mmCIF file of the C-alpha atoms, coordinates in Angstrom:
data_MODEL
# 
_entry.id   MODEL 
# 
loop_
_atom_site.group_PDB 
_atom_site.id 
_atom_site.type_symbol 
_atom_site.label_atom_id 
_atom_site.label_alt_id 
_atom_site.label_comp_id 
_atom_site.label_asym_id 
_atom_site.label_entity_id 
_atom_site.label_seq_id 
_atom_site.pdbx_PDB_ins_code 
_atom_site.Cartn_x 
_atom_site.Cartn_y 
_atom_site.Cartn_z 
_atom_site.occupancy 
_atom_site.B_iso_or_equiv 
_atom_site.pdbx_formal_charge 
_atom_site.auth_seq_id 
_atom_site.auth_comp_id 
_atom_site.auth_asym_id 
_atom_site.auth_atom_id 
_atom_site.pdbx_PDB_model_num 
ATOM 1   C CA . MET A 1 1   ? 19.768  -101.750 47.826 1.00 0.00 ? 1   MET A CA 1 
ATOM 2   C CA . LYS A 1 2   ? 18.283  -102.171 44.018 1.00 0.00 ? 2   LYS A CA 1 
ATOM 3   C CA . ILE A 1 3   ? 18.217  -105.648 42.610 1.00 0.00 ? 3   ILE A CA 1 
ATOM 4   C CA . ALA A 1 4   ? 16.535  -106.790 39.435 1.00 0.00 ? 4   ALA A CA 1 
ATOM 5   C CA . ILE A 1 5   ? 15.603  -110.411 38.981 1.00 0.00 ? 5   ILE A CA 1 
ATOM 6   C CA . ASP A 1 6   ? 15.111  -111.297 35.511 1.00 0.00 ? 6   ASP A CA 1 
ATOM 7   C CA . ALA A 1 7   ? 13.410  -114.306 34.555 1.00 0.00 ? 7   ALA A CA 1 
ATOM 8   C CA . GLY A 1 8   ? 14.715  -115.100 30.940 1.00 0.00 ? 8   GLY A CA 1 
ATOM 9   C CA . HIS A 1 9   ? 12.537  -115.242 28.199 1.00 0.00 ? 9   HIS A CA 1 
ATOM 10  C CA . GLY A 1 10  ? 8.237   -115.412 28.340 1.00 0.00 ? 10  GLY A CA 1 
ATOM 11  C CA . PHE A 1 11  ? 5.850   -117.996 28.077 1.00 0.00 ? 11  PHE A CA 1 
ATOM 12  C CA . ASP A 1 12  ? 5.322   -117.651 24.421 1.00 0.00 ? 12  ASP A CA 1 
ATOM 13  C CA . THR A 1 13  ? 8.832   -117.875 23.457 1.00 0.00 ? 13  THR A CA 1 
ATOM 14  C CA . PRO A 1 14  ? 9.227   -120.831 20.820 1.00 0.00 ? 14  PRO A CA 1 
ATOM 15  C CA . GLY A 1 15  ? 11.192  -123.950 21.554 1.00 0.00 ? 15  GLY A CA 1 
ATOM 16  C CA . LYS A 1 16  ? 12.399  -122.709 24.991 1.00 0.00 ? 16  LYS A CA 1 
ATOM 17  C CA . ARG A 1 17  ? 10.670  -125.832 27.386 1.00 0.00 ? 17  ARG A CA 1 
ATOM 18  C CA . THR A 1 18  ? 11.362  -129.482 28.456 1.00 0.00 ? 18  THR A CA 1 
ATOM 19  C CA . VAL A 1 19  ? 11.500  -131.980 26.530 1.00 0.00 ? 19  VAL A CA 1 
ATOM 20  C CA . ASP A 1 20  ? 8.087   -133.110 28.266 1.00 0.00 ? 20  ASP A CA 1 
ATOM 21  C CA . GLY A 1 21  ? 6.693   -129.872 27.863 1.00 0.00 ? 21  GLY A CA 1 
ATOM 22  C CA . MET A 1 22  ? 7.144   -127.122 30.430 1.00 0.00 ? 22  MET A CA 1 
ATOM 23  C CA . LYS A 1 23  ? 8.286   -124.015 29.320 1.00 0.00 ? 23  LYS A CA 1 
ATOM 24  C CA . GLU A 1 24  ? 11.702  -122.501 30.718 1.00 0.00 ? 24  GLU A CA 1 
ATOM 25  C CA . TYR A 1 25  ? 9.396   -119.329 31.987 1.00 0.00 ? 25  TYR A CA 1 
ATOM 26  C CA . GLU A 1 26  ? 7.708   -121.169 34.203 1.00 0.00 ? 26  GLU A CA 1 
ATOM 27  C CA . PHE A 1 27  ? 10.764  -121.996 36.364 1.00 0.00 ? 27  PHE A CA 1 
ATOM 28  C CA . ASN A 1 28  ? 12.558  -118.785 35.513 1.00 0.00 ? 28  ASN A CA 1 
ATOM 29  C CA . ARG A 1 29  ? 9.525   -116.779 37.042 1.00 0.00 ? 29  ARG A CA 1 
ATOM 30  C CA . ALA A 1 30  ? 9.337   -119.266 39.976 1.00 0.00 ? 30  ALA A CA 1 
ATOM 31  C CA . VAL A 1 31  ? 12.490  -118.639 41.105 1.00 0.00 ? 31  VAL A CA 1 
ATOM 32  C CA . ALA A 1 32  ? 12.468  -114.953 40.382 1.00 0.00 ? 32  ALA A CA 1 
ATOM 33  C CA . ASN A 1 33  ? 9.313   -114.847 43.048 1.00 0.00 ? 33  ASN A CA 1 
ATOM 34  C CA . GLU A 1 34  ? 10.930  -116.915 45.395 1.00 0.00 ? 34  GLU A CA 1 
ATOM 35  C CA . MET A 1 35  ? 14.111  -114.615 45.168 1.00 0.00 ? 35  MET A CA 1 
ATOM 36  C CA . LYS A 1 36  ? 11.681  -111.590 45.682 1.00 0.00 ? 36  LYS A CA 1 
ATOM 37  C CA . LYS A 1 37  ? 10.150  -112.998 48.738 1.00 0.00 ? 37  LYS A CA 1 
ATOM 38  C CA . LEU A 1 38  ? 13.504  -113.385 50.584 1.00 0.00 ? 38  LEU A CA 1 
ATOM 39  C CA . LEU A 1 39  ? 14.891  -110.843 49.825 1.00 0.00 ? 39  LEU A CA 1 
ATOM 40  C CA . MET A 1 40  ? 12.292  -108.458 51.071 1.00 0.00 ? 40  MET A CA 1 
ATOM 41  C CA . LYS A 1 41  ? 12.833  -109.409 54.336 1.00 0.00 ? 41  LYS A CA 1 
ATOM 42  C CA . TYR A 1 42  ? 16.346  -107.425 54.247 1.00 0.00 ? 42  TYR A CA 1 
ATOM 43  C CA . GLU A 1 43  ? 16.777  -103.892 55.049 1.00 0.00 ? 43  GLU A CA 1 
ATOM 44  C CA . GLY A 1 44  ? 16.752  -100.836 52.301 1.00 0.00 ? 44  GLY A CA 1 
ATOM 45  C CA . VAL A 1 45  ? 15.698  -103.433 49.240 1.00 0.00 ? 45  VAL A CA 1 
ATOM 46  C CA . THR A 1 46  ? 14.128  -103.018 46.663 1.00 0.00 ? 46  THR A CA 1 
ATOM 47  C CA . VAL A 1 47  ? 13.071  -105.358 43.705 1.00 0.00 ? 47  VAL A CA 1 
ATOM 48  C CA . LEU A 1 48  ? 12.609  -104.762 40.372 1.00 0.00 ? 48  LEU A CA 1 
ATOM 49  C CA . PHE A 1 49  ? 11.207  -107.749 38.019 1.00 0.00 ? 49  PHE A CA 1 
ATOM 50  C CA . THR A 1 50  ? 12.348  -107.030 33.794 1.00 0.00 ? 50  THR A CA 1 
ATOM 51  C CA . HIS A 1 51  ? 9.951   -109.731 32.539 1.00 0.00 ? 51  HIS A CA 1 
ATOM 52  C CA . SER A 1 52  ? 6.503   -110.157 32.649 1.00 0.00 ? 52  SER A CA 1 
ATOM 53  C CA . ASP A 1 53  ? 3.850   -112.332 32.501 1.00 0.00 ? 53  ASP A CA 1 
ATOM 54  C CA . GLN A 1 54  ? 1.863   -110.853 30.012 1.00 0.00 ? 54  GLN A CA 1 
ATOM 55  C CA . ARG A 1 55  ? 4.247   -110.816 27.047 1.00 0.00 ? 55  ARG A CA 1 
ATOM 56  C CA . ASP A 1 56  ? 7.617   -111.882 26.215 1.00 0.00 ? 56  ASP A CA 1 
ATOM 57  C CA . VAL A 1 57  ? 9.906   -108.737 27.177 1.00 0.00 ? 57  VAL A CA 1 
ATOM 58  C CA . ALA A 1 58  ? 12.545  -108.116 24.760 1.00 0.00 ? 58  ALA A CA 1 
ATOM 59  C CA . LEU A 1 59  ? 16.230  -108.190 25.566 1.00 0.00 ? 59  LEU A CA 1 
ATOM 60  C CA . ASN A 1 60  ? 16.551  -104.403 25.322 1.00 0.00 ? 60  ASN A CA 1 
ATOM 61  C CA . GLU A 1 61  ? 13.766  -103.243 27.094 1.00 0.00 ? 61  GLU A CA 1 
ATOM 62  C CA . ARG A 1 62  ? 14.815  -105.440 29.752 1.00 0.00 ? 62  ARG A CA 1 
ATOM 63  C CA . THR A 1 63  ? 18.241  -103.821 30.200 1.00 0.00 ? 63  THR A CA 1 
ATOM 64  C CA . THR A 1 64  ? 16.904  -100.409 29.640 1.00 0.00 ? 64  THR A CA 1 
ATOM 65  C CA . LYS A 1 65  ? 14.906  -100.501 32.677 1.00 0.00 ? 65  LYS A CA 1 
ATOM 66  C CA . ALA A 1 66  ? 17.212  -101.978 34.593 1.00 0.00 ? 66  ALA A CA 1 
ATOM 67  C CA . ASN A 1 67  ? 19.554  -99.087  33.381 1.00 0.00 ? 67  ASN A CA 1 
ATOM 68  C CA . GLN A 1 68  ? 17.234  -96.304  33.925 1.00 0.00 ? 68  GLN A CA 1 
ATOM 69  C CA . LYS A 1 69  ? 16.105  -97.583  37.512 1.00 0.00 ? 69  LYS A CA 1 
ATOM 70  C CA . LYS A 1 70  ? 19.703  -97.110  38.642 1.00 0.00 ? 70  LYS A CA 1 
ATOM 71  C CA . VAL A 1 71  ? 19.039  -100.834 39.829 1.00 0.00 ? 71  VAL A CA 1 
ATOM 72  C CA . ASP A 1 72  ? 22.843  -102.050 41.628 1.00 0.00 ? 72  ASP A CA 1 
ATOM 73  C CA . VAL A 1 73  ? 22.859  -105.578 40.711 1.00 0.00 ? 73  VAL A CA 1 
ATOM 74  C CA . PHE A 1 74  ? 21.348  -107.715 37.738 1.00 0.00 ? 74  PHE A CA 1 
ATOM 75  C CA . ILE A 1 75  ? 20.520  -111.794 38.506 1.00 0.00 ? 75  ILE A CA 1 
ATOM 76  C CA . SER A 1 76  ? 19.347  -113.765 35.274 1.00 0.00 ? 76  SER A CA 1 
ATOM 77  C CA . ILE A 1 77  ? 17.237  -116.704 35.120 1.00 0.00 ? 77  ILE A CA 1 
ATOM 78  C CA . HIS A 1 78  ? 17.726  -119.628 32.912 1.00 0.00 ? 78  HIS A CA 1 
ATOM 79  C CA . ALA A 1 79  ? 17.547  -123.111 32.669 1.00 0.00 ? 79  ALA A CA 1 
ATOM 80  C CA . ASN A 1 80  ? 19.427  -124.883 29.836 1.00 0.00 ? 80  ASN A CA 1 
ATOM 81  C CA . ALA A 1 81  ? 19.378  -127.135 27.007 1.00 0.00 ? 81  ALA A CA 1 
ATOM 82  C CA . HIS A 1 82  ? 21.720  -129.269 25.077 1.00 0.00 ? 82  HIS A CA 1 
ATOM 83  C CA . GLY A 1 83  ? 20.907  -130.819 21.319 1.00 0.00 ? 83  GLY A CA 1 
ATOM 84  C CA . ASN A 1 84  ? 18.045  -129.765 19.146 1.00 0.00 ? 84  ASN A CA 1 
ATOM 85  C CA . GLY A 1 85  ? 15.909  -129.630 22.370 1.00 0.00 ? 85  GLY A CA 1 
ATOM 86  C CA . LYS A 1 86  ? 13.243  -132.541 21.344 1.00 0.00 ? 86  LYS A CA 1 
ATOM 87  C CA . GLN A 1 87  ? 15.026  -135.160 22.964 1.00 0.00 ? 87  GLN A CA 1 
ATOM 88  C CA . TRP A 1 88  ? 16.283  -135.969 26.339 1.00 0.00 ? 88  TRP A CA 1 
ATOM 89  C CA . THR A 1 89  ? 20.435  -135.782 26.042 1.00 0.00 ? 89  THR A CA 1 
ATOM 90  C CA . SER A 1 90  ? 23.395  -136.581 28.795 1.00 0.00 ? 90  SER A CA 1 
ATOM 91  C CA . ALA A 1 91  ? 24.478  -133.152 29.514 1.00 0.00 ? 91  ALA A CA 1 
ATOM 92  C CA . GLU A 1 92  ? 23.841  -131.809 32.895 1.00 0.00 ? 92  GLU A CA 1 
ATOM 93  C CA . GLY A 1 93  ? 24.948  -129.921 35.777 1.00 0.00 ? 93  GLY A CA 1 
ATOM 94  C CA . ILE A 1 94  ? 24.676  -125.690 36.690 1.00 0.00 ? 94  ILE A CA 1 
ATOM 95  C CA . GLU A 1 95  ? 26.592  -123.233 35.574 1.00 0.00 ? 95  GLU A CA 1 
ATOM 96  C CA . THR A 1 96  ? 26.858  -119.116 35.840 1.00 0.00 ? 96  THR A CA 1 
ATOM 97  C CA . TYR A 1 97  ? 27.923  -116.375 33.299 1.00 0.00 ? 97  TYR A CA 1 
ATOM 98  C CA . VAL A 1 98  ? 29.426  -112.907 33.445 1.00 0.00 ? 98  VAL A CA 1 
ATOM 99  C CA . TYR A 1 99  ? 30.290  -110.887 30.318 1.00 0.00 ? 99  TYR A CA 1 
ATOM 100 C CA . THR A 1 100 ? 33.225  -111.840 28.428 1.00 0.00 ? 100 THR A CA 1 
ATOM 101 C CA . THR A 1 101 ? 35.605  -108.660 29.747 1.00 0.00 ? 101 THR A CA 1 
ATOM 102 C CA . LYS A 1 102 ? 35.581  -110.821 32.966 1.00 0.00 ? 102 LYS A CA 1 
ATOM 103 C CA . PRO A 1 103 ? 33.980  -107.907 35.623 1.00 0.00 ? 103 PRO A CA 1 
ATOM 104 C CA . LYS A 1 104 ? 35.486  -107.971 38.687 1.00 0.00 ? 104 LYS A CA 1 
ATOM 105 C CA . ALA A 1 105 ? 32.273  -107.641 40.998 1.00 0.00 ? 105 ALA A CA 1 
ATOM 106 C CA . ALA A 1 106 ? 30.143  -109.683 38.987 1.00 0.00 ? 106 ALA A CA 1 
ATOM 107 C CA . THR A 1 107 ? 33.119  -112.766 38.371 1.00 0.00 ? 107 THR A CA 1 
ATOM 108 C CA . ARG A 1 108 ? 33.105  -112.929 42.486 1.00 0.00 ? 108 ARG A CA 1 
ATOM 109 C CA . LEU A 1 109 ? 29.036  -112.645 42.441 1.00 0.00 ? 109 LEU A CA 1 
ATOM 110 C CA . ALA A 1 110 ? 28.895  -115.244 39.875 1.00 0.00 ? 110 ALA A CA 1 
ATOM 111 C CA . GLN A 1 111 ? 31.623  -117.367 42.244 1.00 0.00 ? 111 GLN A CA 1 
ATOM 112 C CA . MET A 1 112 ? 29.199  -116.987 45.197 1.00 0.00 ? 112 MET A CA 1 
ATOM 113 C CA . VAL A 1 113 ? 26.218  -117.984 43.416 1.00 0.00 ? 113 VAL A CA 1 
ATOM 114 C CA . GLN A 1 114 ? 27.342  -121.013 41.730 1.00 0.00 ? 114 GLN A CA 1 
ATOM 115 C CA . ASN A 1 115 ? 29.143  -122.507 44.464 1.00 0.00 ? 115 ASN A CA 1 
ATOM 116 C CA . GLY A 1 116 ? 26.151  -121.363 46.946 1.00 0.00 ? 116 GLY A CA 1 
ATOM 117 C CA . LEU A 1 117 ? 23.659  -123.646 43.662 1.00 0.00 ? 117 LEU A CA 1 
ATOM 118 C CA . ILE A 1 118 ? 26.187  -126.350 43.704 1.00 0.00 ? 118 ILE A CA 1 
ATOM 119 C CA . THR A 1 119 ? 26.142  -126.816 47.494 1.00 0.00 ? 119 THR A CA 1 
ATOM 120 C CA . SER A 1 120 ? 22.072  -126.647 47.916 1.00 0.00 ? 120 SER A CA 1 
ATOM 121 C CA . THR A 1 121 ? 21.310  -128.668 44.789 1.00 0.00 ? 121 THR A CA 1 
ATOM 122 C CA . LYS A 1 122 ? 24.389  -131.745 44.614 1.00 0.00 ? 122 LYS A CA 1 
ATOM 123 C CA . ARG A 1 123 ? 24.340  -131.113 40.797 1.00 0.00 ? 123 ARG A CA 1 
ATOM 124 C CA . LYS A 1 124 ? 27.376  -131.621 38.732 1.00 0.00 ? 124 LYS A CA 1 
ATOM 125 C CA . ASN A 1 125 ? 29.258  -127.983 38.638 1.00 0.00 ? 125 ASN A CA 1 
ATOM 126 C CA . ARG A 1 126 ? 29.888  -126.645 35.600 1.00 0.00 ? 126 ARG A CA 1 
ATOM 127 C CA . GLY A 1 127 ? 31.932  -123.478 36.809 1.00 0.00 ? 127 GLY A CA 1 
ATOM 128 C CA . VAL A 1 128 ? 31.343  -119.930 35.861 1.00 0.00 ? 128 VAL A CA 1 
ATOM 129 C CA . LYS A 1 129 ? 31.580  -118.819 32.535 1.00 0.00 ? 129 LYS A CA 1 
ATOM 130 C CA . THR A 1 130 ? 31.931  -116.020 30.018 1.00 0.00 ? 130 THR A CA 1 
ATOM 131 C CA . ALA A 1 131 ? 29.847  -115.189 26.953 1.00 0.00 ? 131 ALA A CA 1 
ATOM 132 C CA . ASN A 1 132 ? 28.239  -112.032 24.851 1.00 0.00 ? 132 ASN A CA 1 
ATOM 133 C CA . PHE A 1 133 ? 25.285  -112.435 26.534 1.00 0.00 ? 133 PHE A CA 1 
ATOM 134 C CA . HIS A 1 134 ? 23.126  -109.055 25.901 1.00 0.00 ? 134 HIS A CA 1 
ATOM 135 C CA . VAL A 1 135 ? 21.674  -108.615 29.478 1.00 0.00 ? 135 VAL A CA 1 
ATOM 136 C CA . LEU A 1 136 ? 25.709  -108.941 30.350 1.00 0.00 ? 136 LEU A CA 1 
ATOM 137 C CA . LYS A 1 137 ? 26.960  -106.226 27.657 1.00 0.00 ? 137 LYS A CA 1 
ATOM 138 C CA . ALA A 1 138 ? 23.971  -104.413 28.136 1.00 0.00 ? 138 ALA A CA 1 
ATOM 139 C CA . THR A 1 139 ? 23.586  -103.732 31.717 1.00 0.00 ? 139 THR A CA 1 
ATOM 140 C CA . SER A 1 140 ? 25.761  -100.866 34.004 1.00 0.00 ? 140 SER A CA 1 
ATOM 141 C CA . MET A 1 141 ? 25.737  -102.787 36.987 1.00 0.00 ? 141 MET A CA 1 
ATOM 142 C CA . THR A 1 142 ? 27.053  -105.711 38.263 1.00 0.00 ? 142 THR A CA 1 
ATOM 143 C CA . ALA A 1 143 ? 25.179  -108.545 35.669 1.00 0.00 ? 143 ALA A CA 1 
ATOM 144 C CA . ILE A 1 144 ? 25.563  -112.288 36.227 1.00 0.00 ? 144 ILE A CA 1 
ATOM 145 C CA . LEU A 1 145 ? 22.898  -115.327 34.474 1.00 0.00 ? 145 LEU A CA 1 
ATOM 146 C CA . CYS A 1 146 ? 22.269  -118.284 36.312 1.00 0.00 ? 146 CYS A CA 1 
ATOM 147 C CA . GLU A 1 147 ? 21.854  -121.777 34.189 1.00 0.00 ? 147 GLU A CA 1 
ATOM 148 C CA . CYS A 1 148 ? 20.062  -123.676 36.685 1.00 0.00 ? 148 CYS A CA 1 
ATOM 149 C CA . GLY A 1 149 ? 20.188  -127.377 35.256 1.00 0.00 ? 149 GLY A CA 1 
ATOM 150 C CA . PHE A 1 150 ? 19.527  -128.810 31.809 1.00 0.00 ? 150 PHE A CA 1 
ATOM 151 C CA . MET A 1 151 ? 15.782  -129.352 30.282 1.00 0.00 ? 151 MET A CA 1 
ATOM 152 C CA . THR A 1 152 ? 16.949  -131.495 27.661 1.00 0.00 ? 152 THR A CA 1 
ATOM 153 C CA . ASN A 1 153 ? 18.298  -133.935 30.762 1.00 0.00 ? 153 ASN A CA 1 
ATOM 154 C CA . LYS A 1 154 ? 15.561  -136.375 32.126 1.00 0.00 ? 154 LYS A CA 1 
ATOM 155 C CA . GLU A 1 155 ? 16.749  -136.193 35.823 1.00 0.00 ? 155 GLU A CA 1 
ATOM 156 C CA . GLU A 1 156 ? 17.114  -132.768 35.982 1.00 0.00 ? 156 GLU A CA 1 
ATOM 157 C CA . ALA A 1 157 ? 14.298  -131.624 34.131 1.00 0.00 ? 157 ALA A CA 1 
ATOM 158 C CA . ALA A 1 158 ? 11.761  -133.389 36.442 1.00 0.00 ? 158 ALA A CA 1 
ATOM 159 C CA . LEU A 1 159 ? 13.658  -131.103 38.972 1.00 0.00 ? 159 LEU A CA 1 
ATOM 160 C CA . LEU A 1 160 ? 13.214  -127.978 37.768 1.00 0.00 ? 160 LEU A CA 1 
ATOM 161 C CA . GLN A 1 161 ? 9.573   -129.001 38.049 1.00 0.00 ? 161 GLN A CA 1 
ATOM 162 C CA . THR A 1 162 ? 9.035   -128.697 41.353 1.00 0.00 ? 162 THR A CA 1 
ATOM 163 C CA . SER A 1 163 ? 8.666   -126.184 43.847 1.00 0.00 ? 163 SER A CA 1 
ATOM 164 C CA . SER A 1 164 ? 11.434  -127.157 46.540 1.00 0.00 ? 164 SER A CA 1 
ATOM 165 C CA . PHE A 1 165 ? 14.164  -127.439 43.802 1.00 0.00 ? 165 PHE A CA 1 
ATOM 166 C CA . ARG A 1 166 ? 13.082  -124.179 42.943 1.00 0.00 ? 166 ARG A CA 1 
ATOM 167 C CA . LEU A 1 167 ? 12.863  -122.899 46.106 1.00 0.00 ? 167 LEU A CA 1 
ATOM 168 C CA . THR A 1 168 ? 16.159  -124.341 46.732 1.00 0.00 ? 168 THR A CA 1 
ATOM 169 C CA . CYS A 1 169 ? 17.769  -122.542 43.838 1.00 0.00 ? 169 CYS A CA 1 
ATOM 170 C CA . ALA A 1 170 ? 16.312  -119.213 44.738 1.00 0.00 ? 170 ALA A CA 1 
ATOM 171 C CA . LYS A 1 171 ? 17.021  -119.160 48.655 1.00 0.00 ? 171 LYS A CA 1 
ATOM 172 C CA . ALA A 1 172 ? 20.854  -120.519 47.508 1.00 0.00 ? 172 ALA A CA 1 
ATOM 173 C CA . ILE A 1 173 ? 21.289  -117.428 45.303 1.00 0.00 ? 173 ILE A CA 1 
ATOM 174 C CA . VAL A 1 174 ? 19.787  -114.778 47.553 1.00 0.00 ? 174 VAL A CA 1 
ATOM 175 C CA . ASP A 1 175 ? 22.099  -116.965 50.069 1.00 0.00 ? 175 ASP A CA 1 
ATOM 176 C CA . ALA A 1 176 ? 25.078  -115.506 47.802 1.00 0.00 ? 176 ALA A CA 1 
ATOM 177 C CA . ILE A 1 177 ? 23.660  -111.700 47.432 1.00 0.00 ? 177 ILE A CA 1 
ATOM 178 C CA . VAL A 1 178 ? 23.036  -111.433 51.302 1.00 0.00 ? 178 VAL A CA 1 
ATOM 179 C CA . LYS A 1 179 ? 26.451  -112.441 51.552 1.00 0.00 ? 179 LYS A CA 1 
ATOM 180 C CA . TYR A 1 180 ? 28.436  -110.207 49.334 1.00 0.00 ? 180 TYR A CA 1 
ATOM 181 C CA . TYR A 1 181 ? 26.324  -107.248 49.776 1.00 0.00 ? 181 TYR A CA 1 
ATOM 182 C CA . GLN A 1 182 ? 26.264  -107.592 53.312 1.00 0.00 ? 182 GLN A CA 1 
ATOM 183 C CA . LEU A 1 183 ? 22.555  -107.152 53.435 1.00 0.00 ? 183 LEU A CA 1 
ATOM 184 C CA . THR A 1 184 ? 21.265  -107.046 56.726 1.00 0.00 ? 184 THR A CA 1 
ATOM 185 C CA . LYS A 1 185 ? 17.694  -108.943 58.012 1.00 0.00 ? 185 LYS A CA 1 
ATOM 186 C CA . THR A 1 186 ? 14.842  -106.549 59.106 1.00 0.00 ? 186 THR A CA 1 
ATOM 187 C CA . LYS A 1 187 ? 14.178  -106.217 62.502 1.00 0.00 ? 187 LYS A CA 1 
ATOM 188 C CA . SER A 1 188 ? 10.823  -107.598 63.616 1.00 0.00 ? 188 SER A CA 1 
ATOM 189 C CA . THR A 1 189 ? 8.683   -104.679 65.405 1.00 0.00 ? 189 THR A CA 1 
ATOM 190 C CA . GLN A 1 190 ? 7.176   -107.302 68.151 1.00 0.00 ? 190 GLN A CA 1 
ATOM 191 C CA . SER A 1 191 ? 4.603   -105.044 70.478 1.00 0.00 ? 191 SER A CA 1 
ATOM 192 C CA . SER A 1 192 ? 5.467   -105.844 74.564 1.00 0.00 ? 192 SER A CA 1 
ATOM 193 C CA . SER A 1 193 ? 1.961   -104.622 74.996 1.00 0.00 ? 193 SER A CA 1 
ATOM 194 C CA . LEU A 1 194 ? -0.617  -106.886 75.985 1.00 0.00 ? 194 LEU A CA 1 
ATOM 195 C CA . TYR A 1 195 ? -4.527  -106.206 75.385 1.00 0.00 ? 195 TYR A CA 1 
ATOM 196 C CA . LYS A 1 196 ? -7.085  -107.784 77.560 1.00 0.00 ? 196 LYS A CA 1 
ATOM 197 C CA . VAL A 1 197 ? -10.657 -108.504 76.136 1.00 0.00 ? 197 VAL A CA 1 
ATOM 198 C CA . GLN A 1 198 ? -13.205 -108.940 79.172 1.00 0.00 ? 198 GLN A CA 1 
ATOM 199 C CA . VAL A 1 199 ? -16.639 -110.653 78.667 1.00 0.00 ? 199 VAL A CA 1 
ATOM 200 C CA . GLY A 1 200 ? -19.591 -109.836 81.004 1.00 0.00 ? 200 GLY A CA 1 
ATOM 201 C CA . ALA A 1 201 ? -19.625 -109.709 84.539 1.00 0.00 ? 201 ALA A CA 1 
ATOM 202 C CA . PHE A 1 202 ? -21.725 -112.108 86.629 1.00 0.00 ? 202 PHE A CA 1 
ATOM 203 C CA . SER A 1 203 ? -23.508 -112.382 90.356 1.00 0.00 ? 203 SER A CA 1 
ATOM 204 C CA . THR A 1 204 ? -23.437 -115.947 90.343 1.00 0.00 ? 204 THR A CA 1 
ATOM 205 C CA . LYS A 1 205 ? -19.876 -118.121 89.722 1.00 0.00 ? 205 LYS A CA 1 
ATOM 206 C CA . GLN A 1 206 ? -22.492 -120.858 87.735 1.00 0.00 ? 206 GLN A CA 1 
ATOM 207 C CA . ASN A 1 207 ? -23.124 -118.193 84.722 1.00 0.00 ? 207 ASN A CA 1 
ATOM 208 C CA . ALA A 1 208 ? -19.767 -117.577 84.667 1.00 0.00 ? 208 ALA A CA 1 
ATOM 209 C CA . GLU A 1 209 ? -18.421 -120.616 84.132 1.00 0.00 ? 209 GLU A CA 1 
ATOM 210 C CA . THR A 1 210 ? -21.456 -121.400 81.441 1.00 0.00 ? 210 THR A CA 1 
ATOM 211 C CA . LEU A 1 211 ? -19.881 -118.373 79.481 1.00 0.00 ? 211 LEU A CA 1 
ATOM 212 C CA . ALA A 1 212 ? -16.306 -119.672 79.990 1.00 0.00 ? 212 ALA A CA 1 
ATOM 213 C CA . LYS A 1 213 ? -17.608 -123.308 78.956 1.00 0.00 ? 213 LYS A CA 1 
ATOM 214 C CA . GLU A 1 214 ? -19.099 -121.678 75.897 1.00 0.00 ? 214 GLU A CA 1 
ATOM 215 C CA . LEU A 1 215 ? -16.273 -119.723 74.768 1.00 0.00 ? 215 LEU A CA 1 
ATOM 216 C CA . LYS A 1 216 ? -13.443 -122.914 75.134 1.00 0.00 ? 216 LYS A CA 1 
ATOM 217 C CA . SER A 1 217 ? -15.468 -124.604 72.851 1.00 0.00 ? 217 SER A CA 1 
ATOM 218 C CA . LYS A 1 218 ? -14.940 -121.968 70.362 1.00 0.00 ? 218 LYS A CA 1 
ATOM 219 C CA . GLY A 1 219 ? -11.729 -122.035 70.659 1.00 0.00 ? 219 GLY A CA 1 
ATOM 220 C CA . PHE A 1 220 ? -10.841 -118.829 73.505 1.00 0.00 ? 220 PHE A CA 1 
ATOM 221 C CA . ASP A 1 221 ? -8.675  -119.456 76.261 1.00 0.00 ? 221 ASP A CA 1 
ATOM 222 C CA . THR A 1 222 ? -10.858 -118.248 79.311 1.00 0.00 ? 222 THR A CA 1 
ATOM 223 C CA . LEU A 1 223 ? -10.019 -117.280 83.252 1.00 0.00 ? 223 LEU A CA 1 
ATOM 224 C CA . ILE A 1 224 ? -12.417 -116.738 85.667 1.00 0.00 ? 224 ILE A CA 1 
ATOM 225 C CA . VAL A 1 225 ? -11.736 -114.006 88.259 1.00 0.00 ? 225 VAL A CA 1 
ATOM 226 C CA . LYS A 1 226 ? -13.294 -112.888 91.302 1.00 0.00 ? 226 LYS A CA 1 
# 
């Protein structure tokens, strides 16, 4: 299962920021990073980033990379804006996009992601919408784009800047992916064997107790046996 995660824009993209200055990419990449951590806990999952922390990757380069790697699903992460971006507005909520042709798989996944985001964040439900966005049009796999809140809404801008909200969004999106593709968590391989370390043997109990006391003071569990 190959999953492409696309943190929209870049640190140097003009204008893409909250009214009080947080760059959109900061939120997008944080959610992408949290998503990767969560997804890597599942069997057979490979995560591909189409963005870069060093430069603002062109849209065509992002979709070409995903297509060449033959990924199964493309998830683009964004934060929304309303108006000129320089003043607070009342526009609020979360929405998820699919391409204008409403591909069946993408629409179903988008609905699951949207429902998960709304349930987890308690923000206004703006629904699943269609758009001619390049990352939805030029990708050859199931692709959706998530707008996780408005940078021009004072309350949501504050949320977008918190690690807890970013993790909440990441988990909601991943949970939907896991459910849709029926992913299985990797089983832990814990060893049932115990390896014992013995430290010294003494002819007198007093010497044994002295060493045991010293080891306990350093945080080690000790047991004196005869």
